[in-house]
C-alpha positions as CSV (number, residue, x, y, z in Angstrom):
1,M,-30.9,-21.2,-7.1
2,S,-30.0,-17.6,-5.9
3,E,-31.8,-14.7,-4.8
4,N,-31.1,-10.8,-5.6
5,L,-29.7,-9.6,-2.0
6,T,-28.4,-6.5,-0.3
7,L,-25.1,-7.0,1.7
8,V,-27.1,-6.7,5.1
9,Q,-29.3,-9.4,3.7
10,A,-26.4,-11.8,2.7
11,V,-25.3,-11.5,6.1
12,R,-28.4,-12.6,7.4
13,D,-28.5,-15.1,5.1
14,G,-25.1,-16.5,6.1
15,L,-26.1,-16.3,9.8
16,H,-29.0,-18.4,9.2
17,D,-27.3,-20.9,7.3
18,G,-24.8,-21.1,9.5
19,M,-27.2,-22.0,12.2
20,A,-29.0,-24.2,10.4
21,E,-25.7,-26.2,9.7
22,D,-24.7,-26.5,13.0
23,D,-26.8,-26.2,16.4
24,D,-23.7,-25.2,17.9
25,V,-23.8,-22.1,16.5
26,L,-25.8,-19.1,18.5
27,V,-26.3,-15.5,18.0
28,M,-25.9,-12.9,21.1
29,G,-25.7,-8.9,21.4
30,E,-28.2,-6.0,21.7
31,D,-31.7,-6.0,19.9
32,V,-30.6,-9.1,18.1
33,G,-33.6,-11.2,18.9
34,Q,-37.5,-10.0,18.2
35,N,-36.5,-6.6,16.8
36,G,-33.8,-8.2,14.6
37,G,-30.6,-6.0,15.4
38,V,-30.5,-2.3,14.5
39,F,-30.0,-2.9,10.9
40,R,-32.0,-5.8,10.7
41,A,-29.2,-8.4,10.1
42,T,-30.9,-10.6,12.5
43,E,-34.3,-10.4,11.3
44,G,-36.7,-13.8,11.6
45,L,-34.0,-15.5,13.3
46,Y,-35.4,-15.2,16.6
47,E,-38.5,-16.9,15.4
48,E,-37.0,-19.8,13.8
49,F,-34.3,-20.9,16.3
50,G,-35.5,-19.5,19.4
51,D,-34.3,-17.6,22.5
52,D,-31.7,-20.1,23.4
53,R,-29.7,-19.7,20.1
54,V,-30.8,-15.7,19.4
55,I,-29.7,-14.2,23.0
56,D,-30.6,-10.9,23.8
57,T,-28.2,-9.5,26.1
58,P,-27.3,-6.0,28.4
59,L,-25.9,-3.5,27.1
60,A,-22.3,-4.4,27.7
61,E,-19.9,-4.8,25.3
62,S,-17.3,-6.4,27.5
63,G,-20.2,-9.1,28.9
64,I,-21.0,-9.9,25.1
65,I,-17.6,-10.6,24.0
66,G,-16.1,-12.1,27.3
67,S,-19.4,-14.7,27.5
68,A,-19.1,-15.6,24.0
69,V,-15.2,-16.1,24.4
70,G,-16.1,-18.6,27.4
71,M,-18.8,-20.2,25.1
72,A,-16.7,-20.9,22.6
73,A,-13.7,-22.2,24.9
74,Y,-15.9,-24.9,25.6
75,G,-17.7,-26.1,22.7
76,L,-20.3,-23.6,21.1
77,K,-19.8,-21.3,18.1
78,P,-21.1,-18.0,19.0
79,V,-21.3,-14.9,16.7
80,P,-21.6,-12.0,19.1
81,E,-22.8,-8.5,17.3
82,I,-21.5,-5.2,18.3
83,Q,-24.2,-2.7,17.2
84,F,-21.4,-0.4,15.9
85,S,-17.3,-1.0,16.0
86,G,-17.4,2.2,17.6
87,F,-18.8,0.8,20.7
88,M,-16.4,-2.1,20.6
89,Y,-13.6,-0.2,22.7
90,P,-15.5,-1.2,26.3
91,G,-14.7,-5.0,25.3
92,F,-11.4,-4.4,23.7
93,D,-9.7,-6.0,26.5
94,Q,-11.6,-9.1,25.9
95,V,-10.8,-9.1,22.4
96,V,-7.1,-8.9,23.1
97,S,-6.3,-10.4,26.3
98,H,-8.4,-13.5,25.9
99,M,-9.9,-13.7,22.0
100,S,-7.1,-13.4,20.3
101,R,-4.6,-15.3,22.2
102,L,-6.6,-18.4,24.1
103,R,-5.0,-21.0,22.0
104,T,-1.7,-19.7,22.6
105,R,-2.1,-19.4,26.2
106,S,-3.3,-22.9,26.4
107,R,-0.7,-24.4,24.2
108,G,-3.7,-25.4,21.6
109,R,-6.0,-26.9,24.5
110,F,-8.4,-24.5,23.8
111,T,-9.6,-23.1,20.4
112,L,-12.1,-20.3,19.9
113,P,-14.4,-21.0,17.1
114,M,-15.9,-17.4,17.3
115,V,-17.1,-14.7,14.8
116,L,-17.4,-11.3,16.4
117,R,-19.6,-9.1,14.2
118,A,-19.7,-5.3,13.7
119,P,-21.1,-2.8,11.2
120,M,-18.2,-0.7,10.4
121,G,-17.1,2.7,8.5
122,G,-18.9,6.2,7.8
123,G,-21.5,7.5,5.1
124,I,-24.4,7.0,7.0
125,R,-24.9,10.4,9.1
126,A,-24.4,8.7,12.3
127,P,-23.5,10.5,15.6
128,E,-20.1,10.0,17.4
129,H,-18.5,6.7,18.1
130,H,-20.7,5.2,15.1
131,S,-18.3,5.7,12.1
132,E,-15.0,5.0,12.8
133,S,-12.7,2.4,10.9
134,K,-10.4,1.3,13.0
135,E,-9.7,-2.1,11.5
136,A,-5.8,-1.9,11.9
137,F,-6.7,-2.4,15.7
138,Y,-7.4,-5.7,15.1
139,A,-5.4,-6.7,12.2
140,H,-2.4,-5.8,14.2
141,E,-3.6,-8.7,16.9
142,A,-2.2,-11.7,16.6
143,G,-4.3,-14.8,16.5
144,L,-7.2,-13.2,14.9
145,K,-8.7,-13.2,11.6
146,V,-9.9,-9.9,9.9
147,A,-12.5,-9.8,7.4
148,M,-14.6,-7.2,5.8
149,P,-16.5,-8.0,2.5
150,S,-17.7,-5.2,-0.3
151,T,-20.3,-7.1,-2.3
152,P,-23.6,-9.5,-1.1
153,Y,-21.9,-12.7,-2.5
154,D,-18.6,-12.4,-0.5
155,A,-20.5,-11.1,2.5
156,K,-22.3,-14.4,2.8
157,G,-19.5,-16.8,1.8
158,M,-17.1,-15.1,3.9
159,L,-19.3,-15.1,6.9
160,I,-20.1,-18.9,6.4
161,A,-16.3,-19.4,6.2
162,S,-15.5,-17.5,9.3
163,I,-18.5,-19.3,11.4
164,R,-16.7,-22.7,10.2
165,D,-13.4,-21.6,11.2
166,P,-12.1,-23.1,14.3
167,D,-10.3,-19.6,15.3
168,P,-11.7,-16.3,16.3
169,V,-12.8,-14.0,13.3
170,V,-13.4,-10.1,13.6
171,F,-16.0,-9.7,11.0
172,L,-16.4,-5.9,9.9
173,E,-19.5,-5.2,7.8
174,P,-19.3,-1.7,5.9
175,K,-22.9,-0.6,6.5
176,K,-22.5,2.4,4.3
177,I,-23.1,-0.3,1.4
178,Y,-25.7,-2.5,3.4
179,R,-28.5,-1.3,1.2
180,A,-26.4,0.1,-1.7
181,F,-26.7,-2.5,-4.0
182,R,-28.0,-5.8,-5.1
183,E,-26.3,-8.9,-6.4
184,D,-27.1,-12.7,-7.0
185,V,-26.4,-14.7,-3.8
186,P,-26.4,-18.6,-3.8
187,D,-29.5,-19.9,-1.7
188,D,-27.4,-22.9,-0.7
189,P,-24.1,-22.3,1.5
190,Y,-20.8,-21.7,0.4
191,E,-17.3,-20.4,1.5
192,V,-15.2,-17.5,0.1
193,E,-11.9,-18.4,1.7
194,L,-10.6,-15.7,4.1
195,G,-7.0,-14.5,3.2
196,D,-7.9,-14.2,-0.5
197,A,-8.1,-10.9,-2.4
198,A,-10.5,-10.5,-5.5
199,V,-9.2,-8.5,-8.5
200,R,-12.1,-6.2,-9.5
201,T,-10.9,-4.8,-12.6
202,E,-7.8,-5.7,-14.3
203,G,-5.2,-3.3,-15.6
204,T,-1.3,-2.4,-16.4
205,D,-0.6,1.0,-15.6
206,V,-1.4,1.4,-11.6
207,S,-2.5,-0.9,-9.0
208,V,-4.9,0.2,-6.9
209,F,-5.5,-1.6,-3.3
210,T,-8.9,-1.3,-1.4
211,W,-11.4,-2.9,0.6
212,G,-14.9,-2.3,2.0
213,A,-17.3,0.3,1.2
214,M,-14.1,2.1,-0.7
215,T,-14.3,-0.9,-3.4
216,Q,-17.2,0.3,-5.3
217,P,-16.0,4.4,-5.4
218,T,-12.3,3.0,-6.2
219,V,-13.9,0.7,-9.2
220,E,-16.1,3.9,-10.4
221,A,-12.9,6.2,-10.4
222,A,-10.6,3.5,-12.5
223,E,-13.8,2.8,-14.9
224,N,-13.8,6.7,-15.6
225,L,-10.0,7.3,-16.2
226,D,-9.8,7.1,-19.8
227,R,-5.7,7.5,-20.3
228,V,-5.0,5.2,-17.2
229,D,-5.3,1.5,-17.0
230,V,-6.3,0.6,-13.8
231,E,-6.2,-2.8,-11.6
232,V,-8.2,-2.7,-8.4
233,V,-7.5,-5.2,-6.2
234,D,-10.2,-5.9,-3.2
235,L,-8.4,-7.4,-0.1
236,R,-11.6,-8.4,1.5
237,S,-9.5,-10.1,4.2
238,L,-7.3,-7.8,6.3
239,S,-5.6,-10.3,8.6
240,P,-3.9,-12.6,6.7
241,I,-3.7,-10.1,3.8
242,D,-3.2,-11.9,0.5
243,F,0.3,-10.0,-0.1
244,D,1.0,-12.7,-3.1
245,T,-2.1,-11.1,-5.2
246,I,-0.5,-7.5,-4.2
247,I,2.8,-8.5,-5.1
248,E,2.0,-9.9,-8.3
249,S,-0.3,-7.2,-9.3
250,F,2.3,-4.6,-8.4
251,K,5.1,-6.4,-10.2
252,K,2.6,-5.8,-13.5
253,T,2.0,-2.3,-12.9
254,G,5.1,-0.8,-11.2
255,R,2.7,1.9,-9.6
256,A,0.3,1.8,-6.8
257,A,-2.3,3.9,-5.0
258,I,-4.2,2.4,-1.7
259,V,-7.8,3.4,-0.9
260,H,-8.9,3.2,2.8
261,E,-11.4,5.5,4.8
262,A,-9.0,4.9,8.0
263,P,-6.9,7.6,9.2
264,N,-3.8,7.8,7.5
265,T,-1.3,7.2,9.9
266,G,-1.0,4.0,11.3
267,G,-3.7,2.5,8.4
268,L,-3.1,-0.7,6.5
269,G,-1.7,1.7,3.8
270,A,1.1,1.8,5.4
271,E,1.9,-1.8,6.0
272,I,1.3,-2.4,2.1
273,T,3.5,0.3,1.1
274,A,6.0,-1.5,3.4
275,T,5.5,-4.8,1.9
276,I,5.6,-3.8,-1.4
277,Q,9.0,-1.8,-0.8
278,E,10.1,-4.9,0.9
279,E,9.4,-7.4,-1.9
280,A,9.1,-5.7,-5.2
281,L,11.3,-2.7,-5.2
282,L,13.0,-2.8,-8.2
283,Y,9.7,-3.0,-10.1
284,Q,8.9,0.4,-8.7
285,E,8.4,3.1,-10.8
286,A,6.8,5.9,-8.6
287,P,5.7,6.5,-5.0
288,V,2.8,4.7,-3.4
289,E,-0.3,7.0,-3.2
290,R,-2.4,6.9,-0.3
291,I,-5.6,8.2,-0.5
292,T,-7.6,7.7,2.6
293,G,-9.5,9.6,5.7
294,F,-7.6,12.0,7.7
295,D,-6.1,12.0,11.0
296,V,-8.8,13.8,13.0
297,P,-11.8,12.3,14.7
298,F,-14.5,11.1,12.3
299,P,-16.6,14.1,11.6
300,L,-20.3,14.9,12.0
301,A,-22.7,14.8,9.2
302,A,-21.9,18.3,7.7
303,L,-18.4,17.2,7.2
304,E,-18.4,13.3,6.5
305,D,-18.5,13.8,2.5
306,Y,-15.2,15.6,2.7
307,Y,-13.3,13.1,5.1
308,L,-14.9,9.8,3.2
309,P,-12.5,9.3,-0.2
310,E,-14.7,9.7,-2.9
311,P,-14.1,8.9,-6.7
312,A,-12.8,12.2,-7.7
313,R,-10.2,12.4,-5.0
314,I,-9.3,8.5,-5.9
315,A,-9.0,9.4,-9.5
316,A,-6.9,12.2,-8.8
317,G,-4.5,10.1,-6.4
318,I,-4.4,7.4,-9.1
319,E,-3.4,10.2,-11.9
320,E,-0.6,11.2,-9.5
321,A,0.8,7.8,-9.2
322,F,0.4,7.3,-12.9
323,D,2.2,11.1,-13.7
324,F,5.2,10.7,-11.7
């Protein structure tokens, strides 16, 4: 059996199934209890599982993440929520100094089976610190897995896989598409393995690599390009990155574009480009195009549509790679 769900409903389903499956799993964060979370991702969990497993916390990101680290080290499986990824910075020391390295620091004595959830990215006309896409911060940190689904099916399966993982996962949810479309999602628990990319459209001319909320406009751009046969690869997992699928696709096409809404400089597009140079240089027919956000603070509502890559700008970048 399955149900037609939005992405945020699929996240809620994944949380529910993880908690029903394992009594050690708990949810914590600001307003996640009776209010059901700022985006209603935890709606109904408080009523079903009670206040000892759905915990409303003070407004203190360092405390939320630090408490979850301690819980995970001693046998629980916390899933803390940060209301917006741009609020993560006060707790960044806990992420880098403790969450990412406790297994290494303790020589394997401790593992941290915890999932740090946060809505990520722009597109909803939010105020400052609500729209950043800084996934590269977390992908850069050894000891963390980083996931960003682009569909309801993947959201539930990847979240369950993250909850079952013995090591910490940063689970970034593209809030622009929380309610943008629906998809059939199985009722029963299932896993979508972290570290496996998905080929969304197959093609032979240009490989386009993307993730999160940029997947849908990239697929739209590819479908509207009559003269270019585009292969769209949705990375889904940003650490580990599925470089095998990336290189296999690039060897087939010889041309590539990368689409992400994070700033251009230091973004994951640069890492993908460097790996293509190292692993598949002799297959390359054109420079790799990067179609990204800009190296400026994320703008407020009036300029948001100019900042985010949209189908026309994505299509132009793909054509530039094709025409070189």
